[in-house]
PDB file of N, CA, C and O in Angstrom, chain B, residues numbered from 101:
ATOM      1  N   MET B 101       0.849  -1.184   0.000  1.00  0.00           N
ATOM      2  CA  MET B 101       0.000   0.000   0.000  1.00  0.00           C
ATOM      3  C   MET B 101       0.895   1.248   0.000  1.00  0.00           C
ATOM      4  O   MET B 101       1.597   1.495   0.981  1.00  0.00           O
ATOM      5  N   PRO B 102       0.882   2.034  -1.080  1.00  0.00           N
ATOM      6  CA  PRO B 102       1.776   3.196  -1.185  1.00  0.00           C
ATOM      7  C   PRO B 102       1.531   4.268  -0.124  1.00  0.00           C
ATOM      8  O   PRO B 102       2.468   4.956   0.279  1.00  0.00           O
ATOM      9  N   ASN B 103       0.280   4.420   0.336  1.00  0.00           N
ATOM     10  CA  ASN B 103       0.018   5.435   1.355  1.00  0.00           C
ATOM     11  C   ASN B 103       0.753   5.122   2.652  1.00  0.00           C
ATOM     12  O   ASN B 103       1.240   6.033   3.321  1.00  0.00           O
ATOM     13  N   LYS B 104       0.838   3.848   3.014  1.00  0.00           N
ATOM     14  CA  LYS B 104       1.549   3.468   4.238  1.00  0.00           C
ATOM     15  C   LYS B 104       3.035   3.774   4.098  1.00  0.00           C
ATOM     16  O   LYS B 104       3.657   4.295   5.024  1.00  0.00           O
ATOM     17  N   GLN B 105       3.594   3.451   2.951  1.00  0.00           N
ATOM     18  CA  GLN B 105       5.015   3.723   2.745  1.00  0.00           C
ATOM     19  C   GLN B 105       5.279   5.229   2.786  1.00  0.00           C
ATOM     20  O   GLN B 105       6.264   5.676   3.373  1.00  0.00           O
ATOM     21  N   PHE B 106       4.398   6.003   2.161  1.00  0.00           N
ATOM     22  CA  PHE B 106       4.528   7.458   2.206  1.00  0.00           C
ATOM     23  C   PHE B 106       4.465   7.942   3.652  1.00  0.00           C
ATOM     24  O   PHE B 106       5.309   8.733   4.073  1.00  0.00           O
ATOM     25  N   ALA B 107       3.482   7.481   4.413  1.00  0.00           N
ATOM     26  CA  ALA B 107       3.333   7.902   5.805  1.00  0.00           C
ATOM     27  C   ALA B 107       4.564   7.513   6.625  1.00  0.00           C
ATOM     28  O   ALA B 107       5.043   8.302   7.439  1.00  0.00           O
ATOM     29  N   ASP B 108       5.075   6.302   6.411  1.00  0.00           N
ATOM     30  CA  ASP B 108       6.269   5.861   7.140  1.00  0.00           C
ATOM     31  C   ASP B 108       7.465   6.759   6.831  1.00  0.00           C
ATOM     32  O   ASP B 108       8.193   7.172   7.734  1.00  0.00           O
ATOM     33  N   ARG B 109       7.659   7.055   5.552  1.00  0.00           N
ATOM     34  CA  ARG B 109       8.802   7.882   5.157  1.00  0.00           C
ATOM     35  C   ARG B 109       8.623   9.327   5.621  1.00  0.00           C
ATOM     36  O   ARG B 109       9.583   9.962   6.055  1.00  0.00           O
ATOM     37  N   LEU B 110       7.406   9.845   5.531  1.00  0.00           N
ATOM     38  CA  LEU B 110       7.127  11.193   6.013  1.00  0.00           C
ATOM     39  C   LEU B 110       7.413  11.289   7.507  1.00  0.00           C
ATOM     40  O   LEU B 110       8.067  12.230   7.956  1.00  0.00           O
ATOM     41  N   ASN B 111       6.928  10.326   8.273  1.00  0.00           N
ATOM     42  CA  ASN B 111       7.156  10.345   9.719  1.00  0.00           C
ATOM     43  C   ASN B 111       8.633  10.199  10.061  1.00  0.00           C
ATOM     44  O   ASN B 111       9.107  10.797  11.027  1.00  0.00           O
ATOM     45  N   LYS B 112       9.357   9.418   9.285  1.00  0.00           N
ATOM     46  CA  LYS B 112      10.805   9.280   9.494  1.00  0.00           C
ATOM     47  C   LYS B 112      11.494  10.636   9.303  1.00  0.00           C
ATOM     48  O   LYS B 112      12.370  11.013  10.082  1.00  0.00           O
ATOM     49  N   GLU B 113      11.088  11.358   8.261  1.00  0.00           N
ATOM     50  CA  GLU B 113      11.678  12.679   8.011  1.00  0.00           C
ATOM     51  C   GLU B 113      11.284  13.667   9.106  1.00  0.00           C
ATOM     52  O   GLU B 113      12.104  14.485   9.524  1.00  0.00           O
ATOM     53  N   LEU B 114      10.052  13.602   9.571  1.00  0.00           N
ATOM     54  CA  LEU B 114       9.626  14.478  10.668  1.00  0.00           C
ATOM     55  C   LEU B 114      10.431  14.169  11.932  1.00  0.00           C
ATOM     56  O   LEU B 114      10.825  15.081  12.658  1.00  0.00           O
ATOM     57  N   ASP B 115      10.675  12.877  12.192  1.00  0.00           N
ATOM     58  CA  ASP B 115      11.515  12.486  13.335  1.00  0.00           C
ATOM     59  C   ASP B 115      12.912  13.084  13.205  1.00  0.00           C
ATOM     60  O   ASP B 115      13.483  13.576  14.178  1.00  0.00           O
ATOM     61  N   SER B 116      13.452  13.035  11.989  1.00  0.00           N
ATOM     62  CA  SER B 116      14.839  13.466  11.783  1.00  0.00           C
ATOM     63  C   SER B 116      15.034  14.965  12.011  1.00  0.00           C
ATOM     64  O   SER B 116      16.150  15.410  12.281  1.00  0.00           O
ATOM     65  N   ILE B 117      13.960  15.742  11.904  1.00  0.00           N
ATOM     66  CA  ILE B 117      14.095  17.183  12.164  1.00  0.00           C
ATOM     67  C   ILE B 117      13.546  17.563  13.541  1.00  0.00           C
ATOM     68  O   ILE B 117      13.402  18.743  13.860  1.00  0.00           O
ATOM     69  N   GLY B 118      13.243  16.548  14.347  1.00  0.00           N
ATOM     70  CA  GLY B 118      12.877  16.802  15.733  1.00  0.00           C
ATOM     71  C   GLY B 118      11.433  17.186  15.987  1.00  0.00           C
ATOM     72  O   GLY B 118      11.126  17.794  17.012  1.00  0.00           O
ATOM     73  N   VAL B 119      10.539  16.839  15.067  1.00  0.00           N
ATOM     74  CA  VAL B 119       9.119  17.128  15.280  1.00  0.00           C
ATOM     75  C   VAL B 119       8.605  16.209  16.387  1.00  0.00           C
ATOM     76  O   VAL B 119       8.887  15.011  16.371  1.00  0.00           O
ATOM     77  N   PRO B 120       7.850  16.757  17.353  1.00  0.00           N
ATOM     78  CA  PRO B 120       7.357  15.943  18.470  1.00  0.00           C
ATOM     79  C   PRO B 120       6.571  14.721  18.002  1.00  0.00           C
ATOM     80  O   PRO B 120       5.917  14.755  16.960  1.00  0.00           O
ATOM     81  N   LEU B 121       6.642  13.643  18.781  1.00  0.00           N
ATOM     82  CA  LEU B 121       5.947  12.406  18.437  1.00  0.00           C
ATOM     83  C   LEU B 121       4.456  12.475  18.749  1.00  0.00           C
ATOM     84  O   LEU B 121       3.653  11.793  18.112  1.00  0.00           O
ATOM     85  N   ARG B 122       4.086  13.299  19.731  1.00  0.00           N
ATOM     86  CA  ARG B 122       2.677  13.385  20.112  1.00  0.00           C
ATOM     87  C   ARG B 122       1.840  13.834  18.921  1.00  0.00           C
ATOM     88  O   ARG B 122       2.150  14.838  18.281  1.00  0.00           O
ATOM     89  N   SER B 123       0.795  13.101  18.631  1.00  0.00           N
ATOM     90  CA  SER B 123       0.014  13.285  17.409  1.00  0.00           C
ATOM     91  C   SER B 123      -0.430  14.723  17.159  1.00  0.00           C
ATOM     92  O   SER B 123      -0.192  15.254  16.074  1.00  0.00           O
ATOM     93  N   ASP B 124      -1.066  15.363  18.131  1.00  0.00           N
ATOM     94  CA  ASP B 124      -1.578  16.717  17.900  1.00  0.00           C
ATOM     95  C   ASP B 124      -0.454  17.714  17.660  1.00  0.00           C
ATOM     96  O   ASP B 124      -0.590  18.614  16.831  1.00  0.00           O
ATOM     97  N   GLU B 125       0.650  17.564  18.374  1.00  0.00           N
ATOM     98  CA  GLU B 125       1.799  18.456  18.172  1.00  0.00           C
ATOM     99  C   GLU B 125       2.433  18.213  16.803  1.00  0.00           C
ATOM    100  O   GLU B 125       2.799  19.157  16.103  1.00  0.00           O
ATOM    101  N   ARG B 126       2.558  16.953  16.434  1.00  0.00           N
ATOM    102  CA  ARG B 126       3.164  16.591  15.149  1.00  0.00           C
ATOM    103  C   ARG B 126       2.334  17.167  14.001  1.00  0.00           C
ATOM    104  O   ARG B 126       2.882  17.738  13.058  1.00  0.00           O
ATOM    105  N   ILE B 127       1.038  17.020  14.083  1.00  0.00           N
ATOM    106  CA  ILE B 127       0.142  17.543  13.046  1.00  0.00           C
ATOM    107  C   ILE B 127       0.288  19.056  12.940  1.00  0.00           C
ATOM    108  O   ILE B 127       0.383  19.598  11.839  1.00  0.00           O
ATOM    109  N   GLU B 128       0.306  19.733  14.075  1.00  0.00           N
ATOM    110  CA  GLU B 128       0.414  21.195  14.061  1.00  0.00           C
ATOM    111  C   GLU B 128       1.742  21.662  13.462  1.00  0.00           C
ATOM    112  O   GLU B 128       1.757  22.555  12.615  1.00  0.00           O
ATOM    113  N   VAL B 129       2.843  21.073  13.891  1.00  0.00           N
ATOM    114  CA  VAL B 129       4.159  21.473  13.381  1.00  0.00           C
ATOM    115  C   VAL B 129       4.258  21.198  11.882  1.00  0.00           C
ATOM    116  O   VAL B 129       4.724  22.048  11.123  1.00  0.00           O
ATOM    117  N   PHE B 130       3.823  20.016  11.456  1.00  0.00           N
ATOM    118  CA  PHE B 130       3.896  19.667  10.036  1.00  0.00           C
ATOM    119  C   PHE B 130       3.014  20.586   9.193  1.00  0.00           C
ATOM    120  O   PHE B 130       3.420  21.013   8.112  1.00  0.00           O
ATOM    121  N   SER B 131       1.824  20.891   9.673  1.00  0.00           N
ATOM    122  CA  SER B 131       0.924  21.764   8.901  1.00  0.00           C
ATOM    123  C   SER B 131       1.532  23.146   8.719  1.00  0.00           C
ATOM    124  O   SER B 131       1.387  23.755   7.659  1.00  0.00           O
ATOM    125  N   LYS B 132       2.210  23.644   9.745  1.00  0.00           N
ATOM    126  CA  LYS B 132       2.873  24.953   9.633  1.00  0.00           C
ATOM    127  C   LYS B 132       4.103  24.874   8.729  1.00  0.00           C
ATOM    128  O   LYS B 132       4.385  25.805   7.974  1.00  0.00           O
ATOM    129  N   LEU B 133       4.824  23.775   8.808  1.00  0.00           N
ATOM    130  CA  LEU B 133       6.046  23.595   8.028  1.00  0.00           C
ATOM    131  C   LEU B 133       5.780  23.679   6.526  1.00  0.00           C
ATOM    132  O   LEU B 133       6.527  24.327   5.793  1.00  0.00           O
ATOM    133  N   VAL B 134       4.718  23.024   6.075  1.00  0.00           N
ATOM    134  CA  VAL B 134       4.430  23.016   4.635  1.00  0.00           C
ATOM    135  C   VAL B 134       3.192  23.841   4.269  1.00  0.00           C
ATOM    136  O   VAL B 134       2.710  23.791   3.138  1.00  0.00           O
ATOM    137  N   LYS B 135       2.691  24.598   5.246  1.00  0.00           N
ATOM    138  CA  LYS B 135       1.586  25.544   5.020  1.00  0.00           C
ATOM    139  C   LYS B 135       0.338  24.877   4.436  1.00  0.00           C
ATOM    140  O   LYS B 135      -0.150  25.244   3.367  1.00  0.00           O
ATOM    141  N   ILE B 136      -0.157  23.880   5.181  1.00  0.00           N
ATOM    142  CA  ILE B 136      -1.396  23.201   4.794  1.00  0.00           C
ATOM    143  C   ILE B 136      -2.315  23.144   6.012  1.00  0.00           C
ATOM    144  O   ILE B 136      -1.848  23.275   7.143  1.00  0.00           O
ATOM    145  N   PRO B 137      -3.625  22.949   5.792  1.00  0.00           N
ATOM    146  CA  PRO B 137      -4.545  22.808   6.929  1.00  0.00           C
ATOM    147  C   PRO B 137      -4.220  21.561   7.756  1.00  0.00           C
ATOM    148  O   PRO B 137      -3.682  20.580   7.242  1.00  0.00           O
ATOM    149  N   LYS B 138      -4.554  21.622   9.034  1.00  0.00           N
ATOM    150  CA  LYS B 138      -4.256  20.504   9.936  1.00  0.00           C
ATOM    151  C   LYS B 138      -4.911  19.200   9.488  1.00  0.00           C
ATOM    152  O   LYS B 138      -4.317  18.132   9.637  1.00  0.00           O
ATOM    153  N   PHE B 139      -6.134  19.273   8.939  1.00  0.00           N
ATOM    154  CA  PHE B 139      -6.799  18.031   8.532  1.00  0.00           C
ATOM    155  C   PHE B 139      -6.029  17.335   7.409  1.00  0.00           C
ATOM    156  O   PHE B 139      -5.998  16.106   7.348  1.00  0.00           O
ATOM    157  N   LYS B 140      -5.409  18.111   6.524  1.00  0.00           N
ATOM    158  CA  LYS B 140      -4.597  17.504   5.459  1.00  0.00           C
ATOM    159  C   LYS B 140      -3.313  16.925   6.044  1.00  0.00           C
ATOM    160  O   LYS B 140      -2.902  15.823   5.679  1.00  0.00           O
ATOM    161  N   ALA B 141      -2.681  17.666   6.951  1.00  0.00           N
ATOM    162  CA  ALA B 141      -1.458  17.175   7.593  1.00  0.00           C
ATOM    163  C   ALA B 141      -1.725  15.846   8.288  1.00  0.00           C
ATOM    164  O   ALA B 141      -0.926  14.915   8.188  1.00  0.00           O
ATOM    165  N   GLU B 142      -2.844  15.760   8.987  1.00  0.00           N
ATOM    166  CA  GLU B 142      -3.200  14.527   9.689  1.00  0.00           C
ATOM    167  C   GLU B 142      -3.402  13.376   8.703  1.00  0.00           C
ATOM    168  O   GLU B 142      -2.965  12.254   8.958  1.00  0.00           O
ATOM    169  N   ALA B 143      -4.063  13.653   7.583  1.00  0.00           N
ATOM    170  CA  ALA B 143      -4.305  12.610   6.577  1.00  0.00           C
ATOM    171  C   ALA B 143      -2.993  12.088   6.000  1.00  0.00           C
ATOM    172  O   ALA B 143      -2.857  10.886   5.773  1.00  0.00           O
ATOM    173  N   PHE B 144      -2.033  12.966   5.760  1.00  0.00           N
ATOM    174  CA  PHE B 144      -0.738  12.537   5.221  1.00  0.00           C
ATOM    175  C   PHE B 144       0.052  11.750   6.263  1.00  0.00           C
ATOM    176  O   PHE B 144       0.599  10.691   5.957  1.00  0.00           O
ATOM    177  N   ILE B 145       0.114  12.258   7.480  1.00  0.00           N
ATOM    178  CA  ILE B 145       0.867  11.603   8.556  1.00  0.00           C
ATOM    179  C   ILE B 145       0.330  10.196   8.826  1.00  0.00           C
ATOM    180  O   ILE B 145       1.094   9.279   9.127  1.00  0.00           O
ATOM    181  N   ASN B 146      -0.981  10.038   8.715  1.00  0.00           N
ATOM    182  CA  ASN B 146      -1.609   8.743   8.999  1.00  0.00           C
ATOM    183  C   ASN B 146      -1.783   7.856   7.770  1.00  0.00           C
ATOM    184  O   ASN B 146      -2.359   6.773   7.871  1.00  0.00           O
ATOM    185  N   GLY B 147      -1.296   8.298   6.614  1.00  0.00           N
ATOM    186  CA  GLY B 147      -1.357   7.481   5.412  1.00  0.00           C
ATOM    187  C   GLY B 147      -2.738   7.369   4.796  1.00  0.00           C
ATOM    188  O   GLY B 147      -3.014   6.425   4.055  1.00  0.00           O
ATOM    189  N   ILE B 148      -3.607   8.324   5.095  1.00  0.00           N
ATOM    190  CA  ILE B 148      -4.966   8.294   4.555  1.00  0.00           C
ATOM    191  C   ILE B 148      -4.994   8.789   3.114  1.00  0.00           C
ATOM    192  O   ILE B 148      -5.794   8.320   2.305  1.00  0.00           O
ATOM    193  N   SER B 149      -4.125   9.731   2.801  1.00  0.00           N
ATOM    194  CA  SER B 149      -4.083  10.245   1.430  1.00  0.00           C
ATOM    195  C   SER B 149      -2.659  10.627   1.047  1.00  0.00           C
ATOM    196  O   SER B 149      -1.766  10.709   1.891  1.00  0.00           O
ATOM    197  N   LEU B 150      -2.476  10.858  -0.245  1.00  0.00           N
ATOM    198  CA  LEU B 150      -1.186  11.282  -0.791  1.00  0.00           C
ATOM    199  C   LEU B 150      -1.294  12.728  -1.268  1.00  0.00           C
ATOM    200  O   LEU B 150      -2.367  13.157  -1.693  1.00  0.00           O
ATOM    201  N   PRO B 151      -0.203  13.481  -1.205  1.00  0.00           N
ATOM    202  CA  PRO B 151      -0.238  14.872  -1.678  1.00  0.00           C
ATOM    203  C   PRO B 151      -0.254  14.943  -3.201  1.00  0.00           C
ATOM    204  O   PRO B 151       0.168  14.011  -3.885  1.00  0.00           O
ATOM    205  N   ASP B 152      -0.751  16.073  -3.722  1.00  0.00           N
ATOM    206  CA  ASP B 152      -0.643  16.292  -5.164  1.00  0.00           C
ATOM    207  C   ASP B 152       0.818  16.611  -5.490  1.00  0.00           C
ATOM    208  O   ASP B 152       1.631  16.798  -4.585  1.00  0.00           O
ATOM    209  N   GLN B 153       1.144  16.673  -6.768  1.00  0.00           N
ATOM    210  CA  GLN B 153       2.543  16.827  -7.190  1.00  0.00           C
ATOM    211  C   GLN B 153       3.174  18.105  -6.648  1.00  0.00           C
ATOM    212  O   GLN B 153       4.330  18.095  -6.226  1.00  0.00           O
ATOM    213  N   SER B 154       2.430  19.191  -6.657  1.00  0.00           N
ATOM    214  CA  SER B 154       2.948  20.472  -6.180  1.00  0.00           C
ATOM    215  C   SER B 154       3.322  20.410  -4.700  1.00  0.00           C
ATOM    216  O   SER B 154       4.399  20.854  -4.302  1.00  0.00           O
ATOM    217  N   LEU B 155       2.427  19.859  -3.900  1.00  0.00           N
ATOM    218  CA  LEU B 155       2.689  19.750  -2.464  1.00  0.00           C
ATOM    219  C   LEU B 155       3.790  18.728  -2.193  1.00  0.00           C
ATOM    220  O   LEU B 155       4.621  18.934  -1.309  1.00  0.00           O
ATOM    221  N   LEU B 156       3.802  17.642  -2.938  1.00  0.00           N
ATOM    222  CA  LEU B 156       4.858  16.637  -2.789  1.00  0.00           C
ATOM    223  C   LEU B 156       6.223  17.270  -3.035  1.00  0.00           C
ATOM    224  O   LEU B 156       7.173  17.017  -2.295  1.00  0.00           O
ATOM    225  N   THR B 157       6.315  18.083  -4.064  1.00  0.00           N
ATOM    226  CA  THR B 157       7.575  18.768  -4.377  1.00  0.00           C
ATOM    227  C   THR B 157       7.979  19.684  -3.233  1.00  0.00           C
ATOM    228  O   THR B 157       9.150  19.731  -2.858  1.00  0.00           O
ATOM    229  N   ARG B 158       7.022  20.409  -2.678  1.00  0.00           N
ATOM    230  CA  ARG B 158       7.303  21.309  -1.555  1.00  0.00           C
ATOM    231  C   ARG B 158       7.796  20.526  -0.336  1.00  0.00           C
ATOM    232  O   ARG B 158       8.754  20.933   0.321  1.00  0.00           O
ATOM    233  N   MET B 159       7.144  19.413  -0.040  1.00  0.00           N
ATOM    234  CA  MET B 159       7.567  18.573   1.092  1.00  0.00           C
ATOM    235  C   MET B 159       8.985  18.055   0.873  1.00  0.00           C
ATOM    236  O   MET B 159       9.826  18.122   1.770  1.00  0.00           O
ATOM    237  N   ALA B 160       9.239  17.543  -0.316  1.00  0.00           N
ATOM    238  CA  ALA B 160      10.558  16.987  -0.626  1.00  0.00           C
ATOM    239  C   ALA B 160      11.639  18.052  -0.512  1.00  0.00           C
ATOM    240  O   ALA B 160      12.735  17.774  -0.024  1.00  0.00           O
ATOM    241  N   GLU B 161      11.343  19.258  -0.953  1.00  0.00           N
ATOM    242  CA  GLU B 161      12.316  20.347  -0.826  1.00  0.00           C
ATOM    243  C   GLU B 161      12.570  20.669   0.639  1.00  0.00           C
ATOM    244  O   GLU B 161      13.712  20.905   1.034  1.00  0.00           O
ATOM    245  N   GLU B 162      11.523  20.679   1.440  1.00  0.00           N
ATOM    246  CA  GLU B 162      11.658  20.972   2.874  1.00  0.00           C
ATOM    247  C   GLU B 162      12.550  19.934   3.560  1.00  0.00           C
ATOM    248  O   GLU B 162      13.380  20.282   4.401  1.00  0.00           O
ATOM    249  N   PHE B 163      12.375  18.662   3.198  1.00  0.00           N
ATOM    250  CA  PHE B 163      13.149  17.577   3.816  1.00  0.00           C
ATOM    251  C   PHE B 163      14.444  17.264   3.073  1.00  0.00           C
ATOM    252  O   PHE B 163      15.244  16.448   3.529  1.00  0.00           O
ATOM    253  N   GLU B 164      14.648  17.915   1.927  1.00  0.00           N
ATOM    254  CA  GLU B 164      15.831  17.698   1.094  1.00  0.00           C
ATOM    255  C   GLU B 164      15.961  16.237   0.671  1.00  0.00           C
ATOM    256  O   GLU B 164      17.027  15.631   0.775  1.00  0.00           O
ATOM    257  N   VAL B 165      14.835  15.687   0.188  1.00  0.00           N
ATOM    258  CA  VAL B 165      14.809  14.308  -0.302  1.00  0.00           C
ATOM    259  C   VAL B 165      14.190  14.267  -1.697  1.00  0.00           C
ATOM    260  O   VAL B 165      13.585  15.237  -2.156  1.00  0.00           O
ATOM    261  N   ASN B 166      14.353  13.137  -2.349  1.00  0.00           N
ATOM    262  CA  ASN B 166      13.764  12.877  -3.652  1.00  0.00           C
ATOM    263  C   ASN B 166      12.245  12.706  -3.474  1.00  0.00           C
ATOM    264  O   ASN B 166      11.825  11.850  -2.695  1.00  0.00           O
ATOM    265  N   PRO B 167      11.414  13.492  -4.169  1.00  0.00           N
ATOM    266  CA  PRO B 167       9.962  13.341  -4.017  1.00  0.00           C
ATOM    267  C   PRO B 167       9.463  11.943  -4.383  1.00  0.00           C
ATOM    268  O   PRO B 167       8.503  11.452  -3.789  1.00  0.00           O
ATOM    269  N   GLU B 168      10.105  11.306  -5.353  1.00  0.00           N
ATOM    270  CA  GLU B 168       9.710   9.952  -5.744  1.00  0.00           C
ATOM    271  C   GLU B 168       9.982   8.959  -4.610  1.00  0.00           C
ATOM    272  O   GLU B 168       9.225   8.006  -4.427  1.00  0.00           O
ATOM    273  N   TRP B 169      11.051   9.178  -3.855  1.00  0.00           N
ATOM    274  CA  TRP B 169      11.347   8.333  -2.693  1.00  0.00           C
ATOM    275  C   TRP B 169      10.275   8.526  -1.626  1.00  0.00           C
ATOM    276  O   TRP B 169       9.802   7.563  -1.022  1.00  0.00           O
ATOM    277  N   LEU B 170       9.905   9.768  -1.406  1.00  0.00           N
ATOM    278  CA  LEU B 170       8.941  10.080  -0.350  1.00  0.00           C
ATOM    279  C   LEU B 170       7.624   9.332  -0.554  1.00  0.00           C
ATOM    280  O   LEU B 170       7.021   8.871   0.415  1.00  0.00           O
ATOM    281  N   VAL B 171       7.174   9.207  -1.793  1.00  0.00           N
ATOM    282  CA  VAL B 171       5.907   8.497  -2.053  1.00  0.00           C
ATOM    283  C   VAL B 171       6.102   7.014  -2.370  1.00  0.00           C
ATOM    284  O   VAL B 171       5.134   6.317  -2.675  1.00  0.00           O
ATOM    285  N   GLY B 172       7.339   6.527  -2.300  1.00  0.00           N
ATOM    286  CA  GLY B 172       7.582   5.100  -2.469  1.00  0.00           C
ATOM    287  C   GLY B 172       7.780   4.634  -3.894  1.00  0.00           C
ATOM    288  O   GLY B 172       7.707   3.435  -4.163  1.00  0.00           O
ATOM    289  N   ARG B 173       8.030   5.552  -4.818  1.00  0.00           N
ATOM    290  CA  ARG B 173       8.243   5.158  -6.215  1.00  0.00           C
ATOM    291  C   ARG B 173       9.724   5.043  -6.559  1.00  0.00           C
ATOM    292  O   ARG B 173      10.077   4.785  -7.710  1.00  0.00           O
ATOM    293  N   SER B 174      10.592   5.232  -5.565  1.00  0.00           N
ATOM    294  CA  SER B 174      12.034   5.121  -5.780  1.00  0.00           C
ATOM    295  C   SER B 174      12.685   4.704  -4.474  1.00  0.00           C
ATOM    296  O   SER B 174      12.189   5.013  -3.390  1.00  0.00           O
ATOM    297  N   GLU B 175      13.792   4.004  -4.588  1.00  0.00           N
ATOM    298  CA  GLU B 175      14.572   3.653  -3.402  1.00  0.00           C
ATOM    299  C   GLU B 175      15.693   4.662  -3.171  1.00  0.00           C
ATOM    300  O   GLU B 175      16.402   4.587  -2.168  1.00  0.00           O
ATOM    301  N   ASP B 176      15.852   5.599  -4.091  1.00  0.00           N
ATOM    302  CA  ASP B 176      16.905   6.608  -4.005  1.00  0.00           C
ATOM    303  C   ASP B 176      16.411   7.795  -3.182  1.00  0.00           C
ATOM    304  O   ASP B 176      15.666   8.637  -3.683  1.00  0.00           O
ATOM    305  N   ARG B 177      16.831   7.858  -1.913  1.00  0.00           N
ATOM    306  CA  ARG B 177      16.364   8.894  -0.992  1.00  0.00           C
ATOM    307  C   ARG B 177      16.884  10.279  -1.355  1.00  0.00           C
ATOM    308  O   ARG B 177      16.185  11.276  -1.177  1.00  0.00           O
ATOM    309  N   GLN B 178      18.106  10.338  -1.860  1.00  0.00           N
ATOM    310  CA  GLN B 178      18.740  11.625  -2.130  1.00  0.00           C
ATOM    311  C   GLN B 178      18.121  12.321  -3.326  1.00  0.00           C
ATOM    312  O   GLN B 178      17.837  11.711  -4.356  1.00  0.00           O
ATOM    313  N   LYS B 179      17.926  13.602  -3.157  1.00  0.00           N
ATOM    314  CA  LYS B 179      17.427  14.434  -4.239  1.00  0.00           C
ATOM    315  C   LYS B 179      18.505  14.562  -5.297  1.00  0.00           C
ATOM    316  O   LYS B 179      19.678  14.745  -4.970  1.00  0.00           O
ATOM    317  N   LYS B 180      18.127  14.468  -6.543  1.00  0.00           N
ATOM    318  CA  LYS B 180      19.082  14.613  -7.644  1.00  0.00           C
ATOM    319  C   LYS B 180      19.441  16.077  -7.822  1.00  0.00           C
ATOM    320  O   LYS B 180      18.565  16.942  -7.817  1.00  0.00           O
ATOM    321  N   ASN B 181      20.725  16.354  -7.979  1.00  0.00           N
ATOM    322  CA  ASN B 181      21.167  17.721  -8.264  1.00  0.00           C
ATOM    323  C   ASN B 181      21.109  17.949  -9.761  1.00  0.00           C
ATOM    324  O   ASN B 181      21.515  17.101 -10.556  1.00  0.00           O
ATOM    325  N   ARG B 182      20.599  19.102 -10.124  1.00  0.00           N
ATOM    326  CA  ARG B 182      20.478  19.404 -11.563  1.00  0.00           C
ATOM    327  C   ARG B 182      21.638  20.203 -12.043  1.00  0.00           C
ATOM    328  O   ARG B 182      21.704  20.547 -13.224  1.00  0.00           O
TER     329      ARG B 182
END
């Protein structure tokens, strides 16, 4: 299930930047980080939905990772330099 892999990788990246583990705090910090409503942040964190391409790109830039890795379509975590 790609949503689970996305949620796992997203949460791993949130852990790596020190976002609190407590659900409500994590949702709030993530929603502010990528400028989305809390209900969307919660859906992404819990693997309920996937972001559109524009938001995925923004998330990947924030975490400095390959957007394709973030959604589980690549095993290459590192963002490609152009």
